[in-house]
Structures are given as structure tokens and as C-alpha cells.
N, C-alpha and C positions, 0 to 999 in steps of 0.2 A: 951795759945792759940796763934797761929801765927796771925799776922796782915794780911798776904797775903797767900792765898792758891794757890801756884804755883806747876805745875807739873814738872818743871825743866827748863833747859836752852832751849831757842828757837833758839838762835844763838850767835856766837862769832865772832867779826870782829877785825882784827889786823891792826894797821896803819903801813905802810911800806914805806921806802924811795924810792924804785924803783919798781914800780908795775910789769913791765915786768920781771925783775929778780926774784922777789918773786913768781909770777904766774908760771914761769918755774920751780922753785924749788918745789912748792907745787904740781903742775901737776905731776912732776916726783916722788915725795915722796909718794903721796897717790892715784893719779889718780882718785879722786872724780869726780862725774858727775858735769858739770857746770850748774848752775841754772840761772845765769845772768852774763854777762860779758861786761863791758864798758871800759875795759882796753885799748883798741885800740884808744878810744876817749879821753884819759886822758889829752892830751894837747890842746884839742879843747876848745875855749873860754866858760867859765862858767861851764864846766863839774865837776870840783873838788869842786864846791859849790853846785851841784845839787843832793839832795838825790834820786830824781827819776832816775838818771843815776849812782846810787851808787857811787857818787864822783869819777867816773873813775875807779872804782875797779871791783872785781870779787867776785861772791858768789858761793860757792860749796854746793851740796846736799850731806850730809854724808849718808852712809848706814843705820844709826840709824834714819834718817829722820830729823835731826837737820841741821842747816845751819852754814857754816863756811866761813867767808869773809875776804877779803883783801882790804884795802883802802889806796890810796897813798896820804900821807900828810907829810909835814915836811922834814927836811934835817939832823936831828941829829940821832944818833944811839939809839937804845933801851937800857934802863938801869934798870935791875931788882931790883936794890937797891933804885930806886925812887918810889914815890907813884904811884900805878897803878898795872899793870899786873906782876905777878911773873913768870907764865908759863901757858901753855895750855896742857892738857893731852888728849891723844887719846887712846881709848880702843882697845886692841887686846885680842884674846880668851884665850891664854895660855902663860906660860913662854916659852915653846918651840916656839911660834910665836915670842917672843922677841929675842930669840937666832937667829932665821931665819932672822928677821929684821936686827939685828946687822951684820950678815953676808952679807946680801944684800946691806946694807949701805957702808960696807967696800969695797965690789966689785964695788960699784958705786963711790967710792972715796969721800963719804960724812963722815966727822968726826962725831964721836958719843962717848958716855960714855960707860961704861960696864953695863951689865945687873946686876941690884942690887936687892937683896931681901930685902923687908921691912917687916919682919916677924910680927911685932906688928900690922902693918896696913893690913896684909893678902894679900900683893901684891908685885909684882916685877915690876921694872921700867927700862927704857932705855931712856937716855937724848940725845937730838940733839939740835944744835943751827941753827936757820934759817938764811938767809942772812943778816938780821938786828940784829943778835945776840939774838933773842927772843928764850928763852928756850922752846922747845917742849918736851913732855914726852910721851912715849908709856908706857901703864900700863896694867898689866894682873893680874888676881887672882892667888894666890899661890896654891889654891886647885883645 
């Protein structure tokens, strides 16, 4: 028996080095509805230390109803080989959607990997690096 009865993720928040640059990237990439945005106040006194102001970050509402946020902190680049986050995966409906995403990313000049089938896992993925080199993955079921 599990110790905690959770229904899944409520939100994910990434720490980024340049909130304006990252906000522009994620706005362009996904176009999610903004639930809260204090990024214009990021350099105001005390904002980066204030959870009520989301530390000067932005929070998006995903179509699934979960939240995805960005928080400006630190000055070093993300390293997936260090303890912490390896990647964040965003769901798409089909492998065809991954192919369409790859083409849209190419047209937009955003570097990305190839659509890769992970047959044993029953899914296909497409990888993208954000401006802080955080690995984002688009994932779709193979069936």
C-alpha cells in the first residue's frame, strides 16, 4: 500500500536564468494560457524572494488543467547530469502530431531531435532544449 494517495502532478516549475527569454520561448512553443505573471516585476525589490509574487515568474495553465511555471533564480546553466530534473515531458495526441511539431520547430528555427519510437514503452518522443538547456520532450502513444 502506498503511503500517499496522489492523483498525479499538480504543477511543475523550472528555474531559469533569464525569465524574459524563457517566457518568450515557452509562449512561442506552447501558447499556454497564462494563469499568473509577475515576470515584469522580477527586478523589483523583494520580488525574487516572495512566493506570493511567484518569485517574479510566470505560471501557465495547460490544457490538461495542470500548471507549468518558470522561476527566475541563479546564474548557472542547467545540467541534466546533476541531481535534480532530467527532463519535462509534454503530451501530444499522436505520432503524427510529433512529426508536425518537428516541422513547425524546424520552420521556427528551433533546434530539436528526431522523432524516436520507444517501442518497449509504447510511445514516440521528440526532444527540444529550452534556452537554459533544459531538455523538454514531446511524447505521444504509438497506438
